[in-house]
C-alpha positions in Angstrom: -65.9 -100.6 -0.5 -66.3 -102.0 -3.9 -64.0 -99.6 -5.7 -61.4 -100.0 -3.2 -61.5 -103.7 -3.7 -61.4 -103.3 -7.2 -58.1 -101.2 -7.1 -56.6 -103.8 -4.8 -57.3 -106.3 -7.2 -55.5 -104.6 -10.2 -52.8 -102.2 -8.8 -50.4 -102.2 -11.8 -53.1 -100.7 -14.3 -52.8 -97.1 -12.9 -49.0 -96.9 -11.9 -46.7 -94.2 -13.8 -42.8 -94.3 -13.4 -41.4 -91.4 -11.3 -38.8 -90.8 -13.7 -41.2 -89.8 -16.3 -42.5 -87.1 -14.2 -39.0 -85.5 -13.7 -38.1 -85.6 -17.1 -41.3 -83.8 -18.3 -40.8 -81.1 -15.9 -37.2 -80.5 -17.0 -38.4 -80.3 -20.6 -40.9 -77.8 -19.7 -38.5 -75.6 -17.8 -35.8 -75.6 -20.5 -38.5 -74.6 -23.2 -39.8 -71.6 -21.0 -36.2 -70.3 -20.4 -35.5 -70.6 -24.2 -38.7 -68.6 -25.0 -37.9 -65.6 -22.6 -34.4 -65.0 -23.6 -34.4 -66.0 -27.3 -30.9 -67.6 -27.2 -29.3 -70.3 -25.1 -27.4 -69.1 -21.9 -24.0 -70.6 -23.1 -24.2 -68.1 -26.1 -24.9 -65.1 -24.1 -22.0 -65.8 -21.9 -19.6 -66.1 -24.7 -20.6 -62.8 -26.1 -20.1 -60.9 -22.9 -16.5 -62.2 -22.4 -15.7 -61.1 -26.0 -16.9 -57.4 -25.0 -14.7 -57.3 -22.0 -11.6 -58.3 -23.8 -11.7 -55.5 -26.5 -9.6 -52.3 -25.4 -11.2 -49.0 -25.8 -9.5 -46.2 -27.9 -10.2 -42.6 -26.9 -9.9 -40.0 -29.7 -8.0 -37.0 -28.5 -6.6 -33.6 -29.9 -3.0 -32.9 -29.2 -0.5 -30.0 -29.3 3.3 -29.7 -29.1 5.1 -28.5 -26.0 6.8 -25.4 -26.9 10.0 -23.7 -25.5 10.1 -19.9 -25.4 11.7 -17.0 -23.3 9.6 -15.9 -20.3 9.5 -13.5 -17.4 8.9 -15.1 -14.2 6.2 -12.9 -12.3 4.2 -12.8 -9.0 0.8 -11.7 -9.5 -0.8 -9.6 -6.7 -3.5 -7.0 -6.1 -3.5 -4.1 -4.1 -4.7 -0.5 -3.4 -3.3 2.8 -5.1 -2.5 5.6 -2.7 -1.3 9.0 -3.2 2.4 9.6 -2.6 1.3 12.0 0.3 -2.4 12.3 1.6 -2.6 15.4 3.8 -5.7 16.8 5.8 -5.3 20.4 6.1 -6.4 22.3 9.4 -5.9 25.9 10.1 -3.5 27.1 12.7 -5.7 29.9 14.0 -9.5 30.1 14.5 -11.7 32.5 12.7 -14.6 32.7 10.1 -13.9 31.6 6.6 -13.7 34.9 4.4 -12.7 33.3 0.9 -12.5 29.7 -0.6 -10.1 29.6 -3.5 -10.3 26.0 -4.6 -12.5 23.2 -4.8 -12.4 19.2 -5.4 -10.6 18.3 -8.4 -8.6 21.5 -8.6 -4.7 21.3 -8.9 -2.8 23.3 -6.2 0.9 24.3 -6.2 2.7 24.0 -2.9 2.4 27.1 -0.9 -0.7 28.5 -2.6 -3.4 29.8 -0.3 -6.4 27.5 -0.2 -8.8 29.9 1.7 -8.7 32.9 3.9 -10.1 33.5 7.3 -11.4 36.9 8.5 -8.1 39.0 9.7 -9.6 41.9 11.5 -8.9 40.5 15.1 -5.3 39.5 14.2 -4.5 42.9 12.5 -5.8 44.5 15.8 -3.5 42.3 17.8 -0.6 43.3 15.7 -1.5 47.0 16.4 -1.5 46.2 20.2 1.8 44.5 19.9 3.3 47.4 18.1 2.1 50.2 20.6 3.6 48.0 23.6 6.9 47.5 21.8 7.0 51.3 21.1 6.4 52.1 24.8 9.3 50.0 26.0 11.5 51.6 23.1 10.7 55.1 24.5 12.0 54.1 27.8 15.4 53.9 26.3 14.9 56.7 24.0 15.1 54.3 20.8 13.3 54.5 17.7 14.1 51.0 16.6 14.7 47.6 18.5 18.4 47.6 19.1 20.6 44.6 17.7 21.6 41.8 19.9 25.2 43.3 20.3 23.9 46.7 21.4 26.1 48.5 23.9 23.8 49.7 27.0 26.5 52.3 27.9 25.0 54.4 25.1 21.7 54.6 26.7 21.0 58.1 28.5 20.2 56.5 31.8 23.3 54.4 32.0 25.5 57.4 30.6 24.3 59.7 33.2 24.6 57.3 36.0 28.3 56.7 34.9 29.0 60.6 34.7 27.8 60.9 38.4 29.9 57.9 39.6 32.9 59.2 37.8 32.5 62.8 39.3 31.9 61.2 42.9 35.1 59.1 42.5 37.2 62.2 41.5 35.8 63.9 44.6 36.7 61.1 46.7 40.3 60.9 45.2 40.6 64.7 45.9 39.4 64.3 49.6 41.9 61.3 50.0 44.8 63.5 48.8 43.8 66.4 50.9 43.5 64.2 54.1 46.9 62.8 53.7 48.1 66.4 53.5 46.2 67.3 56.6 44.1 69.9 54.5 40.9 68.3 54.9 39.0 66.7 57.6 38.1 63.1 58.1 34.3 63.9 57.9 34.7 65.5 54.4 36.7 62.5 53.3 33.9 60.0 54.7 31.3 62.1 53.1 33.2 61.9 49.4 33.7 58.0 50.1 30.0 57.4 50.8 28.9 59.6 47.7 31.1 57.6 45.7 29.7 54.3 46.7 26.2 55.6 46.1 27.1 56.8 42.7 28.5 53.2 41.9 25.3 51.5 43.1 23.2 53.9 40.9 25.2 53.1 37.9 24.9 49.4 38.4 21.0 50.0 39.0 20.9 51.9 35.6 22.6 49.3 33.8 20.3 46.6 35.3 17.3 48.7 34.3 18.8 49.1 30.9 19.2 45.5 30.5 15.4 44.8 31.8 14.1 47.3 29.2 16.0 45.5 26.5 14.7 42.2 27.5 11.1 43.7 27.6 11.8 45.1 24.2 12.8 41.5 22.8 9.6 40.2 24.6 7.5 42.9 22.8 9.2 42.0 19.5 8.3 38.3 20.0 4.7 39.0 20.7 4.7 41.2 17.8 6.1 38.5 15.7 3.4 36.1 17.0 0.6 38.3 16.1 1.9 38.9 12.6 2.3 35.1 12.3 -1.1 34.8 13.3 -2.4 36.9 10.5 -0.4 35.4 8.0 -2.0 32.1 9.3 -5.5 33.5 8.4 -4.4 32.2 4.7 -4.6 28.5 5.0 -2.0 27.5 2.4 -0.9 24.1 0.7 2.1 22.7 2.3 5.7 23.3 0.8 7.2 20.1 -0.2 10.2 19.1 1.8 13.3 18.5 -0.4 14.4 15.0 0.8 15.5 11.6 -0.6 11.9 10.0 -0.1 10.1 12.9 -2.0 12.2 14.0 -4.8 10.7 11.7 -7.2 7.4 13.1 -6.1 7.9 16.7 -6.5 4.6 18.5 -8.0 1.2 19.7 -7.4 -1.6 18.6 -5.2 -4.9 17.8 -6.1 -7.9 18.7 -3.8 -9.8 15.3 -2.7 -12.2 16.9 -0.3 -13.4 20.5 0.5 -14.7 20.5 4.0 -15.2 24.2 4.7 -17.6 27.0 3.3 -17.6 30.6 3.2 -19.0 31.8 6.6 -18.1 28.9 8.5 -16.2 29.2 11.9 -13.1 26.9 12.2 -11.0 26.4 15.0 -7.4 25.4 15.8 -8.2 23.4 18.7 -9.9 20.9 18.7 -8.8 21.3 14.9 -11.5 21.8 12.1 -10.2 19.9 8.8 -10.9 22.4 5.8 -9.1 20.4 2.9 -7.8 17.1 2.1 -5.0 17.1 -0.5 -3.4 14.2 -2.4 -0.2 14.2 -4.2 -0.7 12.1 -7.2 2.4 12.7 -9.6 3.7 9.4 -8.2 1.3 6.9 -6.6 2.2 4.2 -4.2 0.9 0.7 -4.8 0.5 -1.4 -1.6 0.3 -5.1 -2.1 0.4 -8.2 0.0 3.0 -10.7 -1.4 2.8 -14.5 -0.3 5.5 -15.6 2.2 7.1 -18.2 -0.2 8.1 -15.4 -2.7 10.2 -13.5 0.1 13.7 -14.6 -1.3 12.7 -13.3 -4.9 11.3 -10.1 -4.2 13.9 -7.4 -4.1 14.1 -3.5 -4.0 14.2 -2.0 -7.6 12.4 -4.9 -9.3 10.0 -3.9 -12.2 6.5 -3.9 -11.6 3.5 -3.8 -14.1 0.2 -2.5 -13.0 -3.1 -2.7 -14.7 -6.4 -1.3 -13.9 -10.0 -1.9 -15.1 -10.4 1.7 -16.4 -7.6 1.1 -18.9 -7.7 -2.9 -19.6 -5.3 -2.7 -22.6 -2.7 -0.7 -20.9 0.1 -1.4 -18.5 1.6 1.3 -16.2 5.2 0.7 -15.1 6.8 0.9 -11.6 9.4 0.0 -9.3 9.5 -1.8 -5.9 10.4 1.0 -3.4 9.9 -0.5 0.1 9.6 -4.1 1.5 8.0 -4.6 4.9 10.6 -6.7 6.9 7.9 -8.6 8.7 5.2 -11.2 7.9 1.6 -10.8 8.7 0.9 -13.7 11.0 -2.8 -14.1 9.7 -2.4 -14.0 6.0 1.2 -15.3 6.0 2.1 -12.5 3.4 4.2 -9.3 3.7 3.7 -5.8 2.4 5.6 -4.5 -0.7 5.3 -0.7 -1.7 5.7 0.1 -5.4 6.1 3.7 -6.7 4.0 4.1 -10.0 4.9 7.5 -12.1 1.4 9.0 -12.9 2.5 12.1 -14.9 -0.9 12.3 -16.6 -3.1 11.7 -13.6 -5.1 8.9 -15.0 -4.5 6.8 -12.1 -6.5 7.7 -9.0 -5.7 7.5 -5.4 -7.9 4.7 -3.8 -8.4 2.9 -6.9 -7.9 -1.2 -7.2 -5.1 -2.5 -9.3 -3.5 -5.5 -10.5 0.0 -6.0 -10.4 2.9 -8.3 -11.6 6.3 -8.2 -9.8 8.9 -9.3 -12.6 11.2 -11.5 -10.2 13.3 -13.0 -13.0 13.5 -14.4 -16.4 14.1 -17.7 -18.3 15.3 -18.0 -21.8 14.1 -21.8 -22.5 11.0 -22.2 -20.5 8.7 -25.4 -21.2 5.2 -24.1 -22.2 2.0 -26.0 -22.9 -1.4 -24.6 -24.1 -3.7 -23.5 -21.4 -6.5 -26.1 -22.2 -3.8 -29.0 -21.8 -3.9 -28.4 -17.9 -6.2 -30.2 -15.9 -6.5 -29.6 -12.0 -7.7 -31.9 -9.3 -7.4 -31.7 -5.6 -4.8 -29.0 -5.8 -2.5 -31.0 -8.3 -2.1 -29.9 -11.9 -1.2 -32.3 -14.5 -1.3 -33.1 -18.4 -1.5 -36.0 -20.4 1.4 -36.8 -22.6 1.0 -38.9 -25.6 3.7 -41.4 -26.1 3.3 -44.6 -28.5 -0.5 -43.9 -28.8 -0.7 -44.3 -24.9 -1.8 -41.3 -22.6 0.6 -41.0 -19.6 -0.1 -38.6 -16.7 2.5 -35.9 -15.9 2.2 -33.7 -12.8 3.4 -30.0 -13.3 4.0 -26.9 -11.5 2.4 -23.9 -13.0 4.7 -21.1 -13.7 4.4 -18.1 -15.7 1.2 -17.6 -17.7 0.7 -16.1 -21.1 -2.2 -15.4 -23.5 -3.3 -19.1 -24.2 -0.3 -20.7 -22.5 1.3 -21.5 -19.2 4.8 -22.6 -18.1 4.9 -26.2 -17.2 7.6 -26.9 -14.8 8.8 -30.5 -14.3 8.1 -33.8 -16.4 8.0 -32.3 -20.0 10.7 -31.5 -22.5 10.7 -29.7 -25.9 9.0 -32.1 -28.7 6.5 -33.8 -26.3 2.8 -34.0 -27.3 0.3 -33.3 -24.8 -3.6 -33.7 -25.0 -5.7 -30.5 -25.3 -9.0 -32.0 -25.5 -10.7 -35.4 -24.6 -8.8 -35.6 -21.1 -12.1 -36.4 -19.0 -11.9 -39.8 -20.6 -8.4 -40.4 -20.2 -6.5 -42.3 -17.4 -2.9 -43.5 -17.1 -2.3 -46.1 -19.8 -5.3 -45.3 -21.9 -5.0 -45.9 -25.6 -5.7 -42.9 -27.8 -6.0 -42.1 -31.4 -4.9 -38.5 -32.5 -7.4 -36.7 -34.9 -5.7 -36.4 -38.4 -6.5 -32.6 -38.8 -5.3 -31.7 -35.3 -2.2 -34.3 -35.5 -1.1 -32.3 -38.9 -1.2 -28.9 -37.2 0.9 -30.4 -34.2 3.6 -31.8 -36.8 3.6 -28.4 -38.5 4.4 -26.6 -35.3 
């Protein structure tokens, strides 16, 4: 109670103004911030504004746009095929007796590939010959008669004809005697009947002769079939057909597969394949060309073919056929090119890259390959104009070693960026490296 009372007696002795405490707190706060950042807030703000206002300059390398003559090409891939690919099957059945060729051998048209056992077919020829001889003996012939053979020369017909002539003479004599009343009616009727019988006998002899001649022709045919079957025991390479489509491919075959061995039984039906032959003096290249090139691809256009086996060599050819329909799945159409292959280095079934030359341009604008950037299906380059990069969209045309044709937006004398594009945008200021700039000027 005494202390309380004492305080009440002298209240002003312990009072401190509120303003003093607020000012002290502010001073401590300012001192603390200054110690943490090492500089005043106003100065930091000023420095930050100064960095943002300074423009960035990107160093780049450049090259000049060039104008050069180019060939417009359509690049495609496809498979090489033999001009003809033929599976050989025998026409007759039998056991393989001899095989003359194997895989990789070259075979001329008409050459025997293998031979079947001919014993059964030789016996069939002998049987057919004996049957023919039997028919010939019925007509007293040694050889089959020609088609214009006169059957009146045959003994049977000649005999029947003589009997008929004799009967007719008797009839005429009896007829004359009857008119003179020198003969009876019975004799006349008998003579008439004999003449009719002789006439029928002549007709029958002629029919029999024609039948025998027909039988001879039939036996001749059977003999010819037997001889053909004997010939077919030699399985031969097909003879080339001389027509427009194959005139360019005349030559030999190469054996791609041998499917039969000595001692094996082969059949004509169901057929047993014995060889697979490929005609490879001229090869067919089938490629699928995108539909957008339909108006440019024409018959007779030059084609350049390359294969991995000969990477430094181009094989020339020409467009020979164009499929008139477009595949609905791939939106492309089939083109067939004929590739001469006289040294047989290209092989049937091989993969090939091809370029169809669809046109030429004497003054095409080209840029270095490294100048082109692609994003989201769009191709573009950066053109340097007044130390500023400008985006130029282009369409890629013909490509060559280290360069591409740039269609649209560029012209001769323009300078394009070839390195440093990743840091560029439209309107970016650039500085050209001196060594590169000199090279560009020299070009």
